[in-house]
C-alpha positions as CSV (number, residue, x, y, z in Angstrom):
1,X,-57.5,19.9,19.7
2,X,-53.2,20.2,19.5
3,X,-52.5,21.1,22.9
4,X,-49.1,23.4,23.9
5,X,-46.6,23.5,21.6
6,X,-43.0,23.2,22.3
7,X,-42.3,27.1,21.4
8,X,-45.4,27.8,23.8
9,X,-43.7,25.5,26.6
10,X,-40.8,27.2,25.7
11,X,-41.9,30.7,26.7
12,X,-44.5,29.6,29.4
13,X,-42.1,27.7,31.4
14,X,-38.3,27.3,30.3
15,X,-38.3,31.2,29.5
16,X,-39.8,32.2,32.5
17,X,-37.5,30.0,34.8
18,X,-34.8,30.8,33.4
19,X,-35.3,34.5,33.6
20,X,-36.0,34.5,36.8
21,X,-32.5,32.4,37.6
22,X,-31.0,35.4,35.9
23,X,-32.9,37.4,38.5
24,X,-31.0,35.6,41.2
25,X,-27.6,33.5,40.1
26,X,-27.5,31.8,43.1
27,X,-30.6,30.6,43.8
28,X,-30.0,26.7,43.7
29,X,-33.8,26.7,43.6
30,X,-34.2,29.2,40.5
31,X,-31.6,27.2,38.8
32,X,-33.5,23.8,39.4
33,X,-36.4,24.8,38.2
34,X,-34.7,26.4,34.8
35,X,-32.9,22.6,34.8
36,X,-36.0,20.8,35.0
37,X,-38.3,23.3,32.5
38,X,-35.4,23.4,29.9
39,X,-35.1,18.9,30.4
40,X,-38.8,18.5,30.1
41,X,-39.2,20.8,27.0
42,X,-36.6,17.2,25.9
43,X,-39.8,15.2,26.6
44,X,-42.7,17.5,25.4
45,X,-41.1,18.6,22.0
46,X,-40.4,14.8,21.3
47,X,-44.1,13.7,22.2
48,X,-45.9,16.6,20.5
49,X,-44.1,16.2,17.2
50,X,-45.1,12.8,17.4
51,X,-48.2,13.4,17.2
52,X,-48.8,16.5,15.3
53,X,-45.8,16.4,13.0
54,X,-44.5,13.0,12.9
55,X,-41.4,14.7,10.0
56,X,-39.7,16.3,12.6
57,X,-38.7,13.7,14.9
58,X,-39.0,10.6,12.0
59,X,-35.2,10.2,12.0
60,X,-35.3,9.6,16.2
61,X,-36.8,6.0,16.6
62,X,-37.2,6.6,20.3
63,X,-37.1,9.2,23.1
64,X,-33.6,7.9,24.1
65,X,-32.4,8.7,20.7
66,X,-33.6,11.8,20.8
67,X,-31.8,13.1,24.0
68,X,-29.1,11.4,22.7
69,X,-28.9,13.7,19.8
70,X,-30.2,16.6,21.8
71,X,-26.8,15.7,24.3
72,X,-24.3,15.6,21.1
73,X,-25.6,19.1,19.5
74,X,-25.6,20.5,22.7
75,X,-23.2,19.2,24.9
76,X,-25.0,21.2,28.5
77,X,-28.0,19.9,27.6
78,X,-26.6,16.3,29.6
79,X,-25.5,18.3,32.5
80,X,-28.8,20.1,32.7
81,X,-31.2,17.3,32.4
82,X,-28.5,15.4,34.9
83,X,-29.4,18.0,37.2
84,X,-33.2,18.1,36.9
85,X,-33.1,14.4,37.5
86,X,-31.4,14.8,40.5
87,X,-34.3,17.1,41.8
88,X,-35.8,14.8,44.0
89,X,-32.8,14.5,46.1
90,X,-32.0,17.6,46.9
91,X,-33.7,18.0,50.8
92,X,-32.5,20.6,53.1
93,X,-28.7,21.1,51.8
94,X,-27.8,23.6,49.4
95,X,-25.9,21.3,47.3
96,X,-26.9,17.5,46.2
97,X,-25.5,14.8,44.4
98,X,-26.4,14.5,40.4
99,X,-26.2,10.6,39.7
100,X,-24.8,10.1,36.2
101,X,-22.9,13.8,37.0
102,X,-21.4,14.6,40.4
103,X,-22.5,17.6,42.6
104,X,-24.7,20.7,42.5
105,X,-23.2,23.6,44.8
106,X,-23.7,27.2,45.7
107,X,-20.5,28.9,45.3
108,X,-19.7,32.4,46.3
109,X,-17.0,34.5,44.1
110,X,-14.5,33.5,46.8
111,X,-14.6,30.0,45.6
112,X,-16.7,29.1,49.1
113,X,-18.5,26.2,48.6
114,X,-22.4,26.7,50.8
115,X,-23.4,23.0,51.8
116,X,-26.1,24.2,54.0
117,X,-27.1,27.7,53.4
118,X,-29.9,28.6,51.6
119,X,-29.9,32.4,51.1
120,X,-28.1,34.3,48.4
121,X,-24.5,35.3,48.5
122,X,-23.9,38.5,47.0
123,X,-21.8,37.4,43.9
124,X,-22.4,33.0,43.7
125,X,-23.0,31.5,41.4
126,X,-24.4,27.4,41.1
127,X,-21.8,24.9,39.9
128,X,-21.6,21.6,39.0
129,X,-19.0,18.9,39.8
130,X,-18.6,16.0,38.1
131,X,-17.0,12.9,39.6
132,X,-14.1,13.5,38.2
133,X,-14.0,16.4,39.2
134,X,-14.7,18.5,36.2
135,X,-16.6,21.9,37.0
136,X,-19.2,22.8,35.1
137,X,-20.4,26.6,35.7
138,X,-24.4,26.4,35.5
139,X,-24.8,29.8,33.8
140,X,-23.1,29.1,30.8
141,X,-24.9,25.8,30.7
142,X,-28.6,26.8,31.2
143,X,-27.9,29.9,28.3
144,X,-26.7,27.2,25.7
145,X,-29.6,24.9,26.3
146,X,-32.0,27.7,26.3
147,X,-30.4,29.0,23.1
148,X,-31.0,25.4,21.8
149,X,-34.7,25.3,22.7
150,X,-34.9,28.5,20.8
151,X,-33.6,27.8,17.7
152,X,-34.8,24.3,18.0
153,X,-38.6,25.9,18.5
154,X,-38.1,28.7,16.0
155,X,-38.1,26.0,13.0
156,X,-41.6,24.7,14.2
């Protein structure tokens, strides 16, 4: 038995989490879930194909080589991966540090950052602030990563 294919993982987890985030773009919980499943799809994709279709990942001697390829092919993947890895550090605030990237915040349309509010505000969105001060809007980043996964899994 082959187990769940990467396209089934995409449809059953990553896409569902993405759609949930689209319905509530100011929700940190929905954003983190979308980031986690999009990030974990890299693990699933590489390990599934290493077992079932080794030719698909033969040009990547290790999983880390595959991750570097994804980060080069789709630069927002690094931001999403960093955000997913920061999930365990999120406690009761609406922001958290991203170990290798910066911090994650929920921001209103006026630019106000919410550090302790969990309720959705009209017009709020998720923003990643990098250590160098640069901002990345979560929406376009997760959308590009989601599109990357659709393209990769369509090749199966």
